[in-house]
C-alpha positions in Angstrom: 8.2 126.1 29.8 8.5 129.9 31.5 11.2 132.5 31.9 11.3 135.2 34.7 14.1 137.9 35.1 15.1 139.6 38.4 17.5 142.5 37.5 19.2 144.3 40.6 22.4 146.0 41.6 25.1 144.7 43.5 27.4 146.4 45.6 30.8 145.5 47.1 29.9 147.3 50.3 26.7 145.5 51.0 27.0 144.5 55.0 29.6 146.6 54.7 29.2 150.3 55.1 25.2 150.7 56.5 23.0 152.8 54.9 20.9 154.9 56.4 18.1 152.9 58.7 14.9 153.6 56.9 16.8 153.0 53.5 18.4 149.7 54.8 15.1 148.7 56.0 13.4 149.5 52.5 16.6 147.5 50.7 16.4 144.4 53.0 12.2 144.7 52.1 13.0 144.8 48.2 15.3 141.2 48.8 12.8 139.7 50.7 10.0 140.6 48.2 12.3 139.1 45.6 13.4 135.7 47.6 9.5 135.1 48.1 8.7 135.9 44.4 11.9 133.7 43.4 10.5 130.7 45.9 7.1 130.6 44.6 8.4 130.3 41.1 10.9 127.9 41.9 13.1 127.9 38.9 15.2 125.0 37.4 17.4 126.6 36.1 19.1 130.3 36.7 21.0 132.4 34.1 22.9 135.1 35.6 24.4 137.9 33.4 27.1 139.6 35.6 30.0 142.0 34.7 33.4 141.4 36.4 35.5 143.9 38.0 39.2 142.7 36.9 38.6 139.7 39.2 38.1 137.2 36.6 38.7 138.7 33.0 41.9 141.2 32.5 43.4 142.6 29.2 45.4 139.9 28.4 42.3 138.8 26.6 39.0 140.3 27.5 35.6 139.2 25.4 32.6 141.3 25.1 30.8 137.8 26.2 31.2 134.8 27.5 29.4 131.6 28.8 30.6 129.7 31.5 30.8 125.7 31.2 32.3 126.1 34.4 32.8 128.5 37.5 33.9 129.3 40.5 33.0 131.9 43.1 36.6 134.0 44.3 34.9 135.2 47.6 35.2 138.8 47.7 33.5 141.2 49.7 32.0 138.9 52.0 30.9 136.0 49.1 31.4 132.7 49.7 34.4 131.5 47.5 33.9 127.9 45.7 32.1 126.3 42.5 28.7 126.9 40.9 26.3 123.9 40.2 27.0 124.8 36.5 25.2 121.8 33.8 27.9 121.5 31.4 25.6 120.2 28.8 23.5 122.8 28.9 25.7 125.3 28.8 27.6 124.1 26.0 24.1 124.0 23.9 23.8 127.7 24.7 26.9 129.0 23.7 26.5 127.1 20.3 22.9 128.6 20.2 24.1 132.1 20.9 27.1 131.7 17.7 24.2 130.2 15.4 22.3 133.2 16.0 25.2 135.3 14.3 26.5 136.7 17.7 29.8 135.9 18.5 30.6 134.6 22.3 33.6 133.4 24.0 33.6 130.3 26.5 35.1 129.6 29.4 35.7 125.7 31.0 37.4 127.6 34.1 35.1 131.1 34.7 36.2 132.9 37.9 33.0 135.2 39.5 33.4 138.1 41.8 30.8 139.3 44.1 29.0 140.8 40.7 27.5 137.3 40.1 28.1 135.8 43.2 26.3 138.4 45.6 22.7 138.1 43.9 22.8 134.3 43.7 23.8 134.0 47.4 21.2 136.7 48.5 18.2 134.9 46.5 19.1 131.4 47.1 21.4 131.2 50.6 24.2 129.4 48.4 26.3 129.4 45.2 25.0 125.6 44.8 21.3 126.1 45.8 20.0 125.8 42.1 21.7 124.6 38.7 23.7 128.0 37.5 24.9 129.1 33.9 26.6 132.4 33.9 27.1 134.6 31.4 29.8 137.6 31.1 28.9 140.8 29.7 31.9 143.3 29.9 30.7 146.3 32.2 34.2 147.6 33.0 36.5 147.7 30.2 36.9 149.7 27.3 36.4 149.1 24.3 32.4 148.3 25.3 30.1 146.5 22.5 27.5 148.7 21.3 24.2 148.3 22.9 22.3 146.9 19.9 24.9 143.8 20.3 23.9 143.6 24.2 20.3 143.6 22.6 20.8 140.7 20.1 22.8 138.8 22.8 19.8 138.7 25.5 17.6 137.9 22.1 19.7 135.0 21.5 19.7 133.6 25.2 16.2 134.4 25.8 15.0 132.4 22.5 17.2 129.5 23.6 15.8 129.6 27.0 12.0 129.6 25.7 12.7 126.5 24.1 13.5 124.3 27.6 11.5 122.3 28.8 11.8 124.5 32.2 11.2 127.1 34.3 14.2 129.8 33.6 14.9 132.2 36.2 17.4 135.3 34.5 19.4 137.5 37.2 20.8 140.3 35.7 23.2 142.1 38.0 24.8 145.3 37.8 24.6 149.2 37.9 23.2 151.6 38.3 25.0 155.0 38.5 28.3 154.6 39.9 31.8 155.9 39.6 33.9 153.8 42.2 38.1 154.2 42.4 38.8 151.8 39.6 41.4 152.5 37.7 41.1 152.9 33.4 44.1 152.1 31.3 44.5 155.6 29.7 45.3 157.3 33.2 46.9 154.1 35.0 50.2 153.9 36.5 52.5 151.0 35.8 51.5 149.3 38.8 47.9 149.6 38.2 48.4 148.3 34.5 49.7 145.2 35.6 46.7 144.5 37.7 44.4 145.5 34.8 46.4 143.0 33.1 46.9 140.0 35.4 45.1 141.0 38.7 46.3 141.0 42.6 49.2 138.9 42.7 48.2 137.7 46.4 46.0 138.0 49.0 47.1 141.4 50.4 46.7 143.3 47.4 43.2 142.0 47.3 42.6 143.2 50.8 44.5 146.7 50.3 42.2 147.0 47.2 38.7 146.2 48.7 40.1 148.6 52.1 40.0 151.2 49.3 36.7 150.7 48.1 35.6 150.7 51.2 37.1 153.5 52.4 35.5 155.8 49.3 32.2 154.8 50.6 32.8 155.8 54.0 33.9 158.9 52.7 31.1 159.2 50.3 28.5 159.1 53.0 30.1 161.3 55.8 31.3 164.0 53.7 29.7 164.1 49.8 26.3 162.9 49.8 25.1 161.5 46.7 28.3 162.3 44.5 28.4 160.5 41.4 25.1 159.1 41.8 22.5 160.2 39.1 19.0 159.6 40.5 17.5 160.7 37.0 19.7 158.8 35.0 18.9 155.9 37.3 15.0 156.2 36.7 14.9 156.9 33.2 16.9 153.6 32.6 14.5 151.9 34.7 11.5 153.4 33.1 13.1 152.1 29.5 13.5 148.6 31.2 9.6 148.6 32.0 8.8 149.4 28.8 9.0 146.2 27.4 10.5 147.6 24.1 14.0 146.5 24.1 15.0 148.7 21.2 15.2 152.3 23.4 18.4 150.7 24.8 20.3 151.1 20.9 20.3 155.2 22.0 22.7 154.5 24.9 26.5 155.3 24.1 29.3 154.3 26.1 31.0 158.2 26.4 27.4 159.7 27.3 26.9 156.7 30.4 30.0 157.5 31.5 29.8 161.2 31.6 26.0 161.0 32.8 26.4 158.1 35.1 29.6 157.5 35.9 32.4 155.1 34.6 30.6 151.6 36.0 27.1 152.6 34.7 28.0 150.3 32.0 27.2 147.4 33.9 23.9 147.8 33.2 24.2 146.3 30.2 23.4 143.1 32.1 20.2 144.7 32.4 19.7 145.5 28.6 20.6 141.6 28.2 18.2 140.5 30.5 15.5 142.4 29.9 16.1 141.8 25.5 16.4 138.1 26.7 12.9 138.1 28.4 11.0 140.2 25.2 12.2 137.5 22.7 11.4 134.6 25.3 7.8 135.8 25.9 6.7 138.1 22.8 6.6 141.0 25.9 6.7 141.5 29.7 5.5 143.1 32.9 7.2 144.8 35.5 5.6 143.0 38.4 7.8 144.9 41.0 10.3 147.4 41.2 12.5 149.2 43.8 15.4 152.3 43.7 17.1 154.2 45.9 20.3 156.4 45.8 22.7 154.8 48.3 25.9 157.1 48.4 27.1 154.4 51.6 27.5 152.3 48.4 28.7 154.9 46.4 25.7 153.9 44.2 22.1 153.9 42.6 20.6 150.7 43.7 17.7 149.4 41.9 16.1 145.9 41.9 13.1 145.1 39.0 11.1 142.0 38.9 9.4 140.9 35.2 7.8 138.0 33.4 
């Protein structure tokens, strides 16, 4: 029936490290604008393009893409723990459709989702189960990374499928923009860090310690080093490419250059690439109705939000 897109950053430090009052006010206004728009649209189905931060996907076996046939939020960084309402037959149909379009996608009947996917759903709807949700994992943290053309083709398959439903579909693309949080990378990792990258944290105490390190990094950035690791020029150029309604523009982005220009976690914008590519395929084009951007050192990130249909 119709397809719309909300692309937005997330942050583990949202609600923990408060931005400056004027920025906090503008950020909340952007959330309210998105909530009103979504409430007016009243989607029948929500597709969430989400990354992961070594909470649900690990180097024991790590796909580039995965469709969740069932999913549960782990409840990190002030998000709620618990299941999403995943319509399993629709999710199964989506997984098969993507494969039929020549894009190899994994599936999970036990997907674990962290704040990357849970936070935007809770922010927009107030709970994890307010709407039926199909999560689509897009790797944005773990090397190696698929070429952007492959992300675009994934999005095109999802958009074509969504356009053929007799439903109002909202896609949420969660991730980015420029940021470089203290997440270990395999090439430089200690033995203990490699164990984490392979299997995750074994208990709640380890998870709490990890969250404390991320929170401390945000406070240090805000108090001491300003907007280090944030590249507003790169962020705004990327958002302009999103607004162009020409997903082929994304193909020239390379993982190495993204890491150099915008930090090692800028790869999360692959969810945006999938989302805008899906929207273009569903509608034959699109227009951005609203956008927000601020560099937020307290979040150690450039923070953006765009609504398009």
